[in-house]
C-alpha positions in Angstrom: 45.0 -2.1 43.2 41.5 -2.9 44.5 40.9 0.7 44.2 42.0 1.1 40.6 39.6 -2.2 39.9 37.0 -0.7 41.1 37.0 2.4 39.3 37.8 0.6 36.2 34.6 -1.3 36.7 32.6 2.1 36.9 34.5 3.5 34.3 33.8 0.3 32.4 29.7 0.3 32.7 29.1 3.8 32.5 31.0 3.7 29.4 29.3 0.9 28.1 25.7 2.5 28.9 27.1 6.0 27.1 28.1 3.7 24.5 24.6 2.1 24.2 22.9 4.9 24.2 24.9 6.3 21.6 24.1 2.9 19.4 20.5 3.1 20.1 20.0 7.0 18.8 22.8 7.0 16.0 22.6 3.6 15.0 18.9 2.1 16.2 17.3 5.8 15.7 15.6 5.1 18.5 12.1 7.5 18.6 12.2 9.3 21.8 8.1 8.6 22.1 6.0 7.0 24.7 4.7 5.4 22.0 7.5 3.6 21.1 8.0 -0.1 22.2 11.5 0.3 22.2 11.4 3.6 23.8 9.5 1.8 26.9 11.8 -1.0 27.0 15.2 1.0 27.0 13.3 3.3 29.6 13.7 0.5 31.9 16.5 -1.1 31.4 19.3 1.9 30.8 18.4 3.4 34.5 18.6 0.0 35.6 22.7 0.3 34.3 23.3 3.1 35.5 22.9 1.9 38.8 24.2 -1.0 38.5 27.9 0.0 39.5 26.2 1.5 43.2 24.8 -1.8 44.2 28.7 -3.8 43.8 30.2 -1.2 45.3 28.2 -0.9 48.7 28.6 -4.7 48.6 32.3 -5.3 48.3 32.9 -2.1 50.9 29.8 -4.0 53.5 32.2 -7.3 53.1 34.8 -5.6 53.8 33.7 -3.0 57.1 35.1 -5.8 59.7 38.4 -6.2 57.9 39.4 -2.3 57.2 36.9 -0.9 60.1 35.0 1.2 57.9 32.2 3.2 58.4 29.4 1.7 56.2 26.7 4.2 56.7 27.9 6.5 54.0 27.8 3.9 51.4 24.7 2.8 53.0 22.6 6.3 52.1 24.0 5.8 48.7 22.7 2.4 48.3 19.5 3.3 49.3 19.6 6.1 47.1 19.9 3.7 44.0 17.2 1.5 45.7 14.5 4.2 44.7 15.5 4.0 41.8 15.1 0.5 41.6 11.9 0.9 43.1 10.8 3.4 40.6 11.7 1.5 37.7 9.5 -1.5 39.4 6.7 1.2 39.8 7.5 2.0 35.9 7.1 -1.4 34.7 3.7 -2.0 36.7 2.4 1.0 35.0 3.3 -0.2 31.8 2.0 -4.1 32.5 -1.1 -2.2 33.8 -1.2 0.0 30.3 -0.9 -3.2 28.2 -3.8 -5.0 29.9 -6.4 -2.2 29.5 -5.8 -2.0 26.0 -6.6 -6.0 25.6 -9.6 -6.3 23.4 -11.5 -7.7 25.6 -12.3 -4.4 27.4 -12.3 -2.2 24.1 -13.9 -4.2 21.4 -16.0 -1.1 20.3 -13.0 0.8 19.9 -10.9 -1.7 18.4 -13.7 -2.0 15.5 -14.0 1.9 15.3 -10.5 2.8 14.5 -11.9 2.6 10.7 -15.4 4.1 9.6 -16.8 1.7 7.2 -20.0 2.9 5.2 -21.7 -0.2 3.4 -22.9 0.4 0.0 -24.9 -1.5 -3.0 -23.5 0.8 -6.0 -20.3 -0.5 -7.4 -20.9 -0.1 -10.2 -22.2 3.4 -10.1 -19.3 4.4 -7.6 -16.6 3.0 -9.9 -15.9 3.9 -13.5 -15.9 1.5 -15.9 -12.7 -0.5 -17.1 -12.7 1.5 -20.5 -12.7 5.2 -18.5 -10.1 4.6 -16.6 -6.5 3.6 -16.5 -5.8 -0.3 -15.1 -2.9 -1.4 -14.5 -1.2 -4.2 -16.2 1.9 -4.5 -15.0 2.6 -5.4 -11.6 5.2 -4.8 -8.8 7.1 -7.8 -9.7 7.2 -7.4 -13.5 8.1 -3.6 -12.5 11.4 -4.8 -10.9 12.2 -6.8 -13.7 11.9 -4.0 -16.5 13.6 -1.8 -14.4 16.4 -4.6 -13.9 16.5 -4.4 -17.7 16.8 -0.6 -18.0 19.6 -0.7 -16.0 21.3 -3.3 -17.6 21.3 -1.7 -21.3 22.7 1.6 -19.7 25.3 -0.2 -17.9 24.4 1.0 -14.3 23.5 -2.3 -13.2 26.9 -3.3 -11.1 26.4 0.5 -9.4 23.2 0.8 -8.8 20.3 -1.0 -8.3 16.1 0.1 -7.3 14.8 -1.8 -4.5 11.3 -1.1 -4.5 8.8 0.8 -6.4 5.8 2.9 -5.6 2.8 3.2 -8.0 1.5 6.9 -8.1 -0.6 8.7 -10.3 1.2 11.8 -12.8 -0.7 13.7 -15.5 -3.5 11.0 -15.4 -1.5 8.3 -16.2 -0.3 5.1 -13.5 3.3 5.2 -12.8 5.6 2.7 -11.0 8.5 5.1 -10.2 11.7 4.1 -8.1 14.9 5.9 -7.2 18.3 4.4 -8.3 20.2 3.4 -5.0 23.6 2.1 -4.2 24.8 -1.6 -4.5 27.1 -0.9 -1.7 29.5 1.4 0.8 32.2 1.4 -1.9 30.1 2.5 -4.3 28.5 5.3 -2.3 31.6 6.1 -1.1 32.5 6.8 -4.6 29.1 8.8 -6.1 28.3 10.4 -2.5 29.1 14.1 -3.8 27.2 13.4 -6.3 24.6 11.1 -5.7 22.5 8.6 -7.7 21.7 9.1 -11.2 18.2 9.8 -10.7 14.9 7.1 -10.9 13.0 4.6 -12.8 9.7 5.2 -14.3 7.8 2.8 -15.7 4.5 3.1 -16.9 2.1 0.4 -15.6 -0.3 0.2 -18.6 2.6 -0.1 -21.1 5.6 -2.6 -20.8 7.7 -0.5 -23.9 7.4 2.8 -21.7 10.6 2.4 -19.7 13.0 5.6 -18.9 16.2 6.2 -16.6 14.6 10.2 -15.6 18.5 11.4 -14.9 17.1 15.1 -14.2 17.7 14.9 -10.6 20.7 13.2 -8.2 19.7 11.8 -5.7 22.0 11.8 -2.4 19.5 10.9 0.3 18.2 7.5 -0.4 18.4 4.3 2.2 21.4 2.7 0.6 23.6 5.6 1.5 25.5 6.0 5.1 26.1 8.0 7.9 24.3 11.4 7.1 23.0 11.1 3.8 20.9 7.8 4.9 17.4 8.5 4.3 15.9 7.7 7.9 18.9 9.1 9.8 18.7 12.5 7.7 14.6 12.5 8.9 15.6 11.1 12.3 17.8 13.8 13.2 16.0 16.9 11.1 13.8 17.4 14.5 11.9 13.9 13.9 13.3 11.9 17.0 10.0 12.1 18.4 8.3 10.3 16.0 7.5 6.9 15.6 7.1 5.7 11.8 5.3 3.0 9.8 7.3 0.6 8.0 6.9 1.4 4.6 8.9 4.1 2.6 6.9 5.9 -0.3 9.1 7.0 -3.4 6.7 9.8 -5.1 7.0 12.4 -7.8 6.1 15.8 -7.1 3.2 17.4 -10.0 6.7 18.6 -12.0 8.6 15.2 -11.3 10.9 16.3 -8.3 11.3 13.3 -6.0 10.6 12.9 -2.1 10.3 9.9 0.0 7.7 9.6 2.4 7.2 8.5 6.0 3.8 8.1 7.5 3.5 9.3 11.4 1.7 6.6 13.3 -0.1 7.5 17.0 -1.4 5.1 19.1 -5.1 5.4 20.0 -5.3 3.5 23.3 -3.0 3.9 26.3 0.2 4.4 24.3 0.6 0.8 23.6 -2.3 -0.1 20.9 -4.3 1.0 18.2 -2.3 2.5 15.7 -3.3 5.2 13.5 -1.6 8.1 10.4 -1.5 11.7 12.3 0.4 12.9 9.9 3.8 12.2 7.2 7.2 13.2 7.0 8.4 14.5 3.5 12.6 14.4 2.6 13.4 16.1 -0.7 15.7 13.0 -2.5 18.2 15.1 -3.7 19.1 18.1 -1.2 17.7 16.3 1.8 15.1 19.2 3.0 12.3 17.6 5.6 8.8 18.7 6.5 6.5 17.3 8.8 3.2 18.0 7.6 -0.2 17.0 9.8 -2.6 14.6 7.7 -5.0 17.3 6.9 -2.4 19.4 5.4 -0.4 17.1 3.3 0.2 18.2 -0.1 -1.8 16.9 -2.7 0.3 15.4 -5.4 1.1 12.8 -2.0 -1.1 9.5 -3.3 -0.5 7.9 0.1 -1.3 8.4 3.0 -2.2 5.5 4.8 -0.6 2.7 5.4 -1.6 -0.8 4.0 -0.8 -2.4 6.9 -2.3 -0.4 9.7 -5.5 -0.6 6.7 -5.5 -4.2 6.7 -4.6 -4.4 10.4 -7.9 -2.2 11.4 -9.9 -3.9 8.9 -9.3 -7.0 10.6 -10.6 -5.6 14.0 -13.7 -4.2 11.9 -15.0 -7.6 10.6 -13.8 -9.3 13.9 -15.5 -7.3 16.6 -18.9 -7.4 15.0 -20.5 -8.5 17.8 -18.0 -7.9 20.4 -15.5 -9.8 22.2 -16.9 -13.3 23.0 -18.5 -14.0 19.9 -14.8 -14.2 18.6 -14.7 -17.0 20.5 -17.9 -19.2 20.6 -20.9 -18.5 18.1 -18.4 -16.3 15.3 -21.8 -14.7 14.1 -21.4 -12.7 10.9 -17.5 -12.6 11.7 -15.2 -12.0 8.7 -11.7 -11.8 8.3 -10.0 -9.9 5.6 -8.9 -12.0 2.5 -4.5 -12.6 2.3 -4.2 -10.5 -0.4 -4.4 -6.9 -1.8 -4.2 -4.8 -4.5 -4.8 -1.0 -5.8 -7.6 0.6 -7.7 -7.4 3.5 -9.3 -10.6 5.7 -9.3 -11.6 8.9 -10.6 -8.6 10.5 -9.7 -8.2 8.7 -6.2 -5.9 5.3 -5.0 -7.8 3.0 -3.3 -7.0 -0.3 -1.3 -8.9 -3.4 -2.1 -8.9 -6.5 -0.3 -11.8 -8.8 0.2 -13.9 -9.9 3.3 -15.1 -13.2 3.5 -16.5 -15.2 7.0 -14.6 -16.8 9.2 -14.2 -21.0 8.2 -15.2 -20.4 4.4 -12.0 -20.0 2.0 -13.9 -20.4 -1.3 -15.7 -17.2 -1.1 -16.4 -13.6 -0.4 -18.9 -11.9 1.3 -17.7 -8.4 0.2 -14.9 -6.2 -0.7 -13.7 -3.1 0.7 -11.9 -0.1 -1.1 -10.0 2.5 1.4 -9.0 5.9 -0.1 -5.6 5.5 0.8 -5.3 9.9 1.2 -8.3 10.4 3.6 -8.9 6.3 4.8 -12.3 6.5 3.9 -14.1 3.2 3.3 -16.9 1.6 1.2 -17.9 -2.3 2.0 -19.6 -3.5 -0.9 -21.4 -6.8 0.0 -21.4 -8.3 -3.2 -20.5 -12.2 -2.7 -18.8 -14.4 -4.9 -15.2 -15.9 -5.7 -12.2 -14.7 -3.5 -9.1 -13.8 -5.4 -7.3 -17.3 -5.0 -10.3 -18.8 -6.8 -10.5 -16.2 -9.3 -6.7 -16.9 -10.0 -7.1 -21.0 -10.2 -10.2 -20.4 -12.6 -7.6 -18.3 -14.8 -4.7 -20.7 -14.6 -7.0 -23.6 -14.9 -7.8 -22.2 -18.3 -4.1 -22.4 -19.4 -2.8 -25.2 -17.7 -1.5 -26.9 -20.3 1.2 -23.6 -20.6 1.8 -23.5 -16.7 1.1 -19.6 -17.0 0.6 -18.1 -13.8 -2.0 -15.3 -12.9 -0.6 -12.3 -10.5 -3.0 -11.0 -8.1 -6.5 -10.0 -9.3 -7.3 -6.1 -9.7 -10.8 -5.0 -9.2 -12.6 -3.7 -12.1 -16.0 -2.2 -13.3 -16.5 -4.5 -16.4 -19.4 -3.0 -18.3 -21.9 -2.7 -14.4 -19.8 -6.0 -13.5 -17.9 -6.4 -11.0 -14.8 -8.2 -12.4 -11.2 -9.5 -11.5 -8.7 -8.5 -14.0 -5.4 -10.3 -13.8 -2.2 -11.0 -16.2 -0.7 -14.4 -16.8 3.2 -14.6 -16.7 5.4 -17.1 -18.1 8.6 -18.7 -16.0 10.5 -15.7 -17.0 7.8 -13.2 -15.7 7.0 -11.7 -18.7 2.9 -11.2 -19.6 1.7 -14.0 -22.2 -2.3 -13.4 -21.5 -4.6 -11.2 -20.0 -7.4 -12.8 -17.8 -10.9 -11.5 -16.9 -13.1 -13.4 -14.4 -16.4 -13.1 -12.8 -16.3 -12.2 -9.4 -20.0 -13.6 -8.7 -19.5 -16.3 -10.7 -15.3 -17.4 -11.3 -17.0 -20.1 -14.4 -17.3 -17.3 -15.9 -14.3 -16.1 -17.6 -12.6 -14.6 -20.7 -8.7 -15.5 -21.6 -6.8 -13.7 -25.1 -3.7 -12.7 -26.1 -4.3 -9.3 -25.8 -6.8 -7.1 -23.9 -9.0 -6.6 -26.9 -9.1 -10.1 -27.4 -9.3 -11.2 -23.5 -12.5 -8.5 -23.6 -14.0 -9.9 -26.5 -13.9 -13.3 -25.0 -15.0 -12.4 -21.4 -17.9 -10.2 -23.3 -19.0 -13.0 -25.1 -18.7 -15.4 -22.1 -20.9 -12.9 -19.9 -23.7 -11.9 -22.4 -24.6 -16.2 -22.1 -24.0 -16.1 -18.4 -26.7 -16.5 -15.6 -24.7 -13.5 -14.1 -25.5 -10.9 -17.1 -26.6 -7.8 -15.2 -28.3 -6.8 -18.6 -30.4 -10.3 -18.7 -34.1 -9.5 -18.7 -33.3 -5.3 -20.5 -34.6 -4.6 -23.7 -31.8 -3.2 -26.2 -32.6 0.6 -26.6 -31.8 1.3 -30.3 -30.5 5.1 -31.2 -30.1 6.8 -34.6 -27.9 10.2 -34.5 -24.9 11.9 -35.5 -21.3 11.8 -33.6 -20.2 15.1 -32.1 -17.2 13.6 -30.4 -15.1 10.5 -30.6 -11.8 9.0 -28.7 -10.2 6.0 -28.4 -9.6 4.3 -24.8 -7.3 2.3 -23.8 -5.5 2.0 -26.8 -7.6 0.9 -29.5 -9.3 -1.5 -27.9 -12.7 0.5 -26.9 -14.1 4.0 -28.4 -15.5 6.5 -26.1 -17.8 8.8 -28.2 -20.7 11.4 -27.4 -24.2 11.2 -30.0 -25.6 14.9 -31.0 -28.4 16.3 -28.9 -27.1 13.7 -26.0 -24.7 15.5 -23.9 -25.8 14.0 -20.8 -25.0 10.5 -21.8 -21.7 8.9 -23.0 -20.9 5.6 -25.1 -18.5 3.0 -25.1 -18.0 0.8 -28.2 -15.0 -2.4 -28.8 -13.4 -2.1 -31.8 -14.4 -5.8 -32.6 -18.8 -5.3 -32.3 -17.9 -3.8 -35.6 -15.2 -3.2 -38.4 -16.8 0.3 -38.8 -16.1 1.5 -35.8 -12.5 3.0 -36.1 -13.5 4.0 -39.1 -16.0 6.4 -37.7 -15.7 10.0 -37.3 -17.0 13.1 -35.8 -20.2 14.1 -38.0 -20.8 10.8 -39.2 -24.8 9.3 -38.3 -24.8 6.1 -36.7 -27.2 4.0 -35.0 -26.5 2.0 -32.1 -28.1 -0.5 -29.3 -27.5 -0.8 -26.1 -29.0 -1.9 -22.6 -30.3 0.9 -20.9 -29.5 -0.1 -17.9 -30.2 3.0 -15.7 -26.2 3.8 -15.4 -25.8 6.4 -13.0 -22.4 7.2 -14.7 -24.3 8.1 -17.5 -22.2 5.9 -20.0 -23.2 3.0 -22.0 -21.5 0.0 -23.6 -22.7 -0.7 -27.1 -24.0 -3.6 -28.4 -24.8 -3.0 -32.2 -23.2 -0.2 -33.8 -23.8 0.7 -37.9 -22.2 3.5 -39.1 -25.0 5.1 -41.9 -22.1 6.9 -43.6 -20.2 3.5 -44.7 -21.4 1.0 -47.4 -19.0 -1.3 -46.7 -20.2 -4.9 -46.4 -17.8 -7.0 -44.4 
């Protein structure tokens, strides 16, 4: 009986260990990589569990050696072998502790700060296109979720499928929020697993009326699926058990609209434990489950985001914190910077950038500048432009409509006619856009509010002209008379972009409300314009006065 009990204990312990190992791999998707904190933990715990039965067996035999006249030398030899396993585990733990200590910032401040290379620049208005030439998203993720849910309700799909997350992408020079339809539960997956979900939601980030369900693709491999169709399990068992991934999962489309999931692969620069950095991506076809790994230099061009936002924010934090070494962060705190609590995305010249502000430690009301980080290459530029924080800008916009109780979304940084400006939407309690706001970065008391983009721009432009932050202050208006050779509306009809005869190196933008003649102007019309020649490196100038000489209509 006693022997059976001992045998049962062995079977139980080893059975439990095997079951634990299976659970860690199949359900926990444990990365088999020294870079993984979880792997290092279980690398010590599992061998320790395996050795436990040997210790108990020896103790039982040793206690009964006199009563049963048993030679314990054989068991003692086995026990010593197990003891060596524990010695090895102890050494491993000690090594991990030493590695952890070796990565402390006190020994590595320079290495931490150099995880991200930052270039300082004062040419924000030269490097970032004017808002009239680029797409500015008016729909944030929260509103995208609402619009997507509404579309699912209209199609009677809301009870079966949902969209858990949206990713902003660029496609055909437009910005879109895209999100995969996912299952609402296990039994929904059971019923639909052979055909997949009906597709994905695609929302134009600049137009609340442009919402569609793209049903050309049936998605079988999504995060809400189970067993072999579960997205992460599919990636893990497709030759990626040895990789450590970022937490964020991006859903993106290639040039044809085919859906894929993107997971960034991370490495750790310091002793396998600290200094996270992106080294590549794994791409999973949401339709057929094909999985491919790409080194960071070989990532397909249609993928907009390679660098995880949380990793960039972490590295920018090191860059600002360790500007003068470790002890400076504890005492003098000279020139120490910290990252703003929020961030947004800026789309400029075909590239996605992560925007965030940098503030001085102890100063929560103003920023000393802001950074733009290329989401593919991690190239980062720091624009040292002092001004209001994003929270101050939000409060300024909300204060202008406090009687209505509207709330501003997180600001987006734009170049408004050579002026760094925060753009926001103001939403009601239902999350619907009611007004638009522009707030000057350098002086948050200068703002423009309107029921439409056009009226908000006009209000801001007028307030900007009379403010001390007017970028054209002290510059004389330049007058030109010439013939229009090309004119197109941008941002709907709020602004027009045109080119004049014999002046192909320069372009001009004019708001529709500068003159009622603007929307009536055609190619071949002779016009007289006045603008501030502020030596714009983009060679695009904002027109202050506009007169179409072909029209004799009086206002």
